[in-house]
C-alpha positions, -999 to +999 in steps of 0.1 A: +127+025+038+095+028+030+069+019+053+030+007+044+004-002+069-015-031+063-049-039+079-057-068+102-082-088+119-080-092+158-079-117+163-089-080+166-072-083+155-088-096+151-091-123+157-076-108+164-059-098+158-087-088+136-088-059+159-084-028+141-071-011+109-032-006+105-026-038+128+004-049+110+035-032+095+045-042+059+077-030+040+086-031+004+114-055+004+131-038-026+136-005-010+166-003+015+187+026+021+211+044+048+183+070+051+160+039+061+183+030+090+180+065+103+139+062+100+141+027+116+158+045+149+136+076+146+104+048+147+122+029+176+122+062+197+086+069+188+076+034+199+090+041+236+075+075+235+042+063+227+044+031+249+024+048+278-001+069+258-029+047+263-054+041+290-043+014+313-058-019+316-079-031+344-056-061+356-054-078+388-023-106+393-034-142+396-017-166+419-006-200+412+011-214+381-010-207+350-021-236+329-014-237+294-039-226+268-046-248+240-059-238+205-096-233+207-119-246+182-145-220+169-181-231+159-202-217+133-223-189+148-196-178+175-196-142+177-178-114+197-187-077+199-160-052+204-164-015+215-134+010+209-127+027+240-137+064+244-157+063+214-191+048+202-177+026+176-185-008+178-182-039+156-191-078+156-172-107+143-190-137+136-176-171+127-186-193+093-163-217+076-150-225+044-126-254+029-096-240+044-106-228+075-129-200+095-138-169+079-148-139+102-175-119+091-177-082+098-208-069+086-220-075+052-185-066+036-155-071+053-142-104+061-110-121+074-098-153+064-082-175+095-067-209+093-077-235+118-049-226+139-065-189+143-035-173+119-046-144+097-042-155+057-063-130+042-085-097+043-114-093+016-136-059+012-168-070-009-157-102-018-124-092-033-091-097-018-070-068-004-042-085+015-033-120+015-003-131+039+022-162+033+027-180+055-002-167+076+003-144+104+007-160+140-008-134+164-010-168+187+011-201+188-004-229+205-004-238+231+001-202+252+023-203+280+037-174+300+072-167+286+066-182+255+082-163+223+079-167+186+089-148+154+062-136+128+082-133+089+059-134+061+051-115+028+020-096+018+006-095-016-015-062-016-040-053-041-028-026-068+010-032-055+031-054-079+057-056-054+055-082-023+057-065+012+078-080+040+058-084+075+082-089+103+076-090+142+086-104+176+057-119+198+058-131+233+035-141+261+042-119+290+020-127+318-013-145+328-037-119+348-073-112+354-086-085+330-120-066+333-134-051+304-172-043+295-182-080+291-168-088+325-137-102+342-116-130+326-083-146+332-062-139+302-028-142+288-012-110+280+008-110+245+033-081+232+036-081+195+068-058+187+071-045+150+103-059+134+107-023+119+106-002+147+074+006+148+047+012+179+039-021+193+003-040+198-009-056+232-035-078+235-050-105+262-066-138+251-091-155+274-093-189+272-132-191+283-139-165+255-120-183+229-107-151+216-090-117+225-107-094+251-088-063+250-063-049+220-042-021+222-027-006+192-002+020+200+000+029+162-032+048+159-036+048+197-070+029+199-083+005+224-111-022+216-124-042+243-148-071+244-183-060+249-205-091+244-201-126+228-219-156+221-205-192+217-225-219+199-243-245+222-223-271+238-192-252+243 
């Protein structure tokens, strides 16, 4: 079974899920073999071995029963600046709109197309589509509440590849806690994104007050992105 990495947003992620590159794993659906099953088991073991390889998040438990988090509404001009932990790299995601939903612009070249429910539908570089997801990838399903699970299953049309690629994952909201990042301390939902083909996971925290994620751990390339600053349009 041949594995192919697919770039994401963040939310960071992106968002998200737009967080960092190689945020989604996609597999050519025409390539399955007994050897692929062995690779799957090897990757599953690798995921366990790498699960503790990143710096721990600064979190504190919150008492009481957390409220559910409804889907946020982004406004044109909203922006979030993230910093890669242990490095000098930063990036800013800024919101604009098109007919189908939101556009997250990252500089003058990179764009993420996001549905009104904040699902990732397309990645563009230099105005050209490089990855298109059908249906869009649900890094979040609203409302968020502790214990809520869902499944990601979609196909990716990738530039230069005649075959459709498969994206599979299981996702669960694991806890509600206060997390400290460079931008401050925020009550947040911790979400665990488990790759459906046995690859290393992603863990990210969504903070309702920020209307976006505030920390994103990607165990594929062992990177951590944290919110450094944010700005929401007036009236929010």
